[in-house]
N, C-alpha and C positions, 0 to 999 in steps of 0.2 A: 555858751558863745556869747560874744560880744557881740551887740549889733551892729550890723554894718554901717550905719550913718556916722558910726563913733569913727575918729579919726584918730587913725595909731601914732599918728607923729605927735598929734598936737596935747596926746595927756601928758598930765605933770609927773614928772618925778615923782617917784615913791621913795623914803628914807629910810633905812632899816638900820639903825644904829649908826654908824659912819658912815655904812654905802646908802646910794644910790638906785634907783633903779629905772633903767629908763628902756623905752619901745616896747619888744614881743615880751619879755620878761616881765612890762607893767601890765600888759593885756591878760597874761596867762596865770599870773598874781591876781589881777582883777575877778574872772573866772573862777577861782579856786575860791576866795574869798564869796561870788555867789551861789556858789554851792555851799558853804558852811552858812549861810543866809536861811536859805531855804528849808535846810535841816534843823533848826535851830526854830524857824518858824513854825512847820509841822509839829515840833516837840511844844510847841506853847497852844497850838490849835486842843493837841491831842489832853495836854493838863487843862485845858480851859474845859472842854468836852465832859473828864471826870471828874471835875470838884462841881458842873452842871447837873452832874447823876447823882452826885454822894448829896447834894441841896433837893434835888426831889426828895428823895427818900427821904431826908430828917423830916421836910414838911410833910411827906403823908404820914409818916408815923405820928406828929405831932396832929393832925386833922384825925388820926383813928384816937389818940389820949382824949383828945376834946371830945369827940363824940362818948365817947365812953363817960368821961365826967360829966357832960348834959344827960346823957340818959341817966345815971346815978343821980344829978341833981333832979331831974325832971320824974323819978319814980318809975320809970323804967326797967325789970328785969334782965340784966345781962344774958350773955349766950350762956346755956349752961355747961359744965365740964364733959369730958369724951364720956367717962362713967355714966351718966346721966345720959345722955345720948346712946348709949346701949342699951341702959334699961327702956327708956323710949324704943326702940327697935323690939325688943323681947317682946314688950307689949304688944307694940303692932302687929306682929307675925303671931301673935297668942290669938289677937283681934280677927286679924284675916284665917286664921285656919277654923275660928269660930263661923265667920261669915260663911266660909267656903263650907264649911257642914253644914250650915243654914240652909242656902242655897245648894246644897247638891241634889240634882236632878232626882226627880221619882222614876223606876222604869215602870210602865206600866205592864200589869201582869193578872192572868185570870189564876182563879186558885179555887180547889175543891177541897173536901170535908170527909173522911174515910170513916168508912163503916166496915158491920161485921158483915160478914154472909160468906157462902157456900164457894168453892174452890175446889179444883180436881185439877190433877197432875196427868199431862197424857202423854203418850208416845206417840208420833205420825211417822207414817210411813204410805208409801202410794203402790197401785197395784193395779192390776184390769181384774175386772171379775171374771170369772166362769164358772162352768156348770160343772160338778162333780160327776153327776151322770149326763154325759152326753154319748151316744151311741150313733154307728153309721149301718144302714138296711142296707144289707146285700143279698142278689138271687142266689137262690141253692140248685134252680133246674131253669133248662134253655127251653123256654116257651112265649107264646103272643100275650103281650097284653091284652088282657080282655074287657077286666074293668076296673076301673082307679075310683079308691073311693072315700080317698081324704087329698089335703089338698094344704100347702104353707099355709101356718096358725092355727089352722087347729089343732084342738085338746085331743088326746085318744089316751084310750087305758090300757095294760096291760093284756097283749095278745088279742088285740082289736086287730081285723083284717084292713088290709090298707090297701092291696089290689089282688085280684084275681088274673090269673095267664089259664091255658086252655089247658084243661084236663078229661076231655075225652076218657084216651089214651087212659092215664093213669085209671081210671073210673072204671073203664071195660078190664083192666087185669082186674083189679083189686075184685071184681065182681067173680072172674073165673075163679081167682085163687081161694076166694069164700066157697064159690062151689064145688070147689073139691074137699074144702075141708070137712062141710059137713059131712060129705061121703064118706072122708075117711073116718070120722067120729061114730057113726054107724059101722063100718064094717071093724073099728078097734072096739066097739063095746061088744059087737055078735061074738071076737075073737076072744074075748076075754072070758065070756061067758064058753065056751068050749073048753077054753083051757082052764079054767074053775073046777069044767067035768073032768079036767085030764083025757078031753076027746084027740084034740090038738098038742103036737111038740111043744116047749119053749121056745124054739126059735119060729116057727112062723110065727107066735105071740110078738115075740120080738121085732120080728121085718114090720108086724101091723104098729104097733108105739112106735117105732121110728117113722115111718108115711107117713104118720099123721104126726107126730114134732114136724118135719120138714114144710109140712102144709100149712102149719102155725106161722114158720120163720116168713115164708114164701109171701103169708097176707100180711104182717108183721112192715114186711119188704114196700108191699106193693101199698099201707095206709100211709108210710112213711114219702113214697113218692108222690101220692095223691094228696100230701100234705105240704109238698112244695110248693103246688099251686096256686096255693092262698100266702100271700106275705104279712106276718102278720108283725105287730110292736112287740119289738122285746122288753121295752119300760114303758110307762108310764111320762109321759110328756107332751109335749108341743111339735110339732114338724114344722122343722126350720129351714128345711128344704128339699124339693122334691125334683130331681134329676131325670126321671121319666116320664113319657108321655104312654096317654092312652092309644096300643096299635104298634107300640116298638118291639120287638123281635129282641128278648133279653139272653145274654148269653148266663151262664152258670159264675157267681160269683162278680155279676156287676151290681155298682152304687145304685140305690134306689132312692132312698131316702134319707134326712137326720134329722135325728128325733130328742131334742133340749128337755131335762126336768128342772124346770124356775125354781122348783122347792130348794132344790140341791147349789144354788146358787152361791159361790165361797170367794174372798178372795183372800189370797196367797200371800203374805207381807216375809219381811226379812229384818230381824229385831235382832242389835249388839248384842254380844253374848253378855255385856257387862249389866245388863237390864233382864236376865236371866230370871233372877230372885223375883222380881215386878209381875213375871208372869206365873197365868195358873187360866188352868180349866173354867169356861163358863164367864169368865172377865166380861166386862161389857167393853163394847165399842162401837163405835161412832163413825157410822159410813157418810163421807161427803163426795158425791158428786159433781165435775166439772162442767157437766153437761146441765145439771139442773142449781142452780143457785138458788140461795135463801132457806137450800131446805138439807135435813140430817136425818139419816135412816138407820135404825141399827140395828147391833151386829153381836157377835156373841164370838170369845173364843172354843172354838171346836178342837181341837190340836192340836199338841204342841211338838216339835220334831226331838225325837230323843237324842240328838247329835248334834254337835254344833260344825256349822263348814270349815275346815281348816283354812281356806282358801280369802273367804271375806269375812272369818271368824263372826259369821250370824249364822240364828236360829231364824229355822221357818214354824212363822204360827201358820195356823189354819182360821180362819174368821168364818163362819156362817152367817150369811149375809138372808138366803129365801128369796120367796119369791114376791116381790115390795114392787109397788106403782114407780112407772117407772126407770126402774134398775135393769139392766138388760146383759149378758154375759158380752164382752168384749170393752165394756166401759171402763175409762179409765177414772179412778177413785182414790181420793186418801183415806184413810184410814186411822181414827184416833183409839187409843188402847188407853183407858181410864187406869192408872194404878195406884191412885190413893184420892181421897177425898175427904176434903175438913169443910165442917159445916159453920163454923164462928172464926172466919181468918177472916186479920184486918183486910180488907182490898186497897191496893195505891195501883188507881191507874196507871195502865204503862204509857200513858201520853206524860205524865209526871217524870217520868225516866229519863236520866243522863248520866249518856256511857262517858267516863273519862280511860281508855286504854282496857283493861280489866274488870277494872269497877264500876260501882253502879250506884247513881249517887239522886236524893231528891232533893229540892229544895222546901223547907218547911217556914210557914209565917210565925214571924214571935212578934214580939212588943216592938210598939213603934214601927209598924211597916218595914219592918229587916227579916230578912231572910235568913236561914241557918242552913249551910249544906249538910244532909246528913247521908252518911253510906249506909248502905241497905245490903242483906244477902238473901237473894228471892230462896222461896223453900220451893212453893207451888207456883203456878204461872197458868194460865188458859190464853183465851184471843184477848180479853180487856183488861185483864189485871195479875198482880202476883202477889204473894203473900209472903212479905219480911219473916226474917229472922226474930227480929228486936229491933229496937230502937225511934218504932212509930205506935201508936196509939188509935182506938176509932174516936173522931173527934178532932185529929190534929189536920191543918189547912197545909196541902201543899200545891205549889206548883205547877200547873196541866199547861199553862200555856205563856209563852214569854220569856221562858228558861235559857233562853240560847241566850249565853252572855253574860247572866247574871253570876256574881260573885260572893265568898261568903261574906255574910252581912252588909249586904245589898241593900240600899231602901227602893220601896216598890209602892205600887200603885193599884188601886183596887177601882174596876167599871163603877163603885156607886163611889167612888171618895170626889169631894169637891175640886182638889187640884187637877184632878183626871177631869172633869166635868170642865172646867177652866181652860183647860190644857184644849179639849175637842171643841169646845167654843170657840177661840182665839184659831182654831186650826180652818174648822168653817168660815171665821169672819177672813182669815187669810184667803182661800179658796175663790169666798165670794167677791175679796177686792181684785185679785187676779183675773177671775171672771170678771168683772165690770169694767179693771181697764181692759 
């Protein structure tokens, strides 16, 4: 637009060829001319900026060439080509790998040297001890307890009298029968002489003989009734229970005592049928009572059942324990059956074993304080050691502490190494510094 101060009527005319333009037409023509002028001016500015940019690039390249020329003149080596850079990078990576290998942190571990020694293979089972000779004593007569002769804990012999009942009636009956029997015997002897002389008939002699036999039976009954007034021990053993008191009126069949033969203590265990071939009578066994720590007892296989329990697939084995200090019927014990013994086995501590799924490994110390992962197959095992089927020898050093997280070929340090001592000293200094702070 034309500025307002312009005088539209005072603008001079414009000639275009033979034609003159006046007034509003003159103004529009001027406005169009101004628009074209602005476009031309903008084009000139863009061209100027483009040429300035080209000039800057030319100046920069010239400076770079000058710098290269200056470098050559001064003896400074030019930049290496790309292939040289790649070689330098490879060399750098190898150097870094070597440095990383040298700077690998050693894992502190503890090792043990393998030795040879005896080892046993055992089958472990559990059971409650029981006495095979264990009886309950019952009364065979209804009488009053007149005399009590034993107490709980007393050891008794077989047929020893434990208590006595009232027996006056039985004694009188026995005395009467014996008197009648004596008279019948004398009469029988007289009849015998008369019969031999054929002075009496056979019938009379037979009657005398029958009477004598009946009186002998009566005497046996009277003696048996009198014996019932004395309660005797049916086996040798120890009185473990007394359930009667002095003066009690007991009845026939009443429970009086319990007697246990501690020499007959056994443990009945059940062994899987797959181990049947490893069992035999007289086999050595070890007894470990949970109530008595730190002590083992000896046992021996007494019997092996001739059948296999179809429901459980086990065989009953009776282990004789006998009378041993501290072992009592009813105690819960562990029974170890020794199935095999090797006297010169390579002993691997169980502390060294590393389990990976169903496989067993150990870490063996090699050269340069690096460990090797060795797979082993245990043959025999006891509480502390296993015997491997192969792969290890006496004198090998295996890791027994610190093997968690170890890998095959890992670098380790031992308690006596200098690096371990330095690390220990550094750790101690760090603790002291934190404490002082």
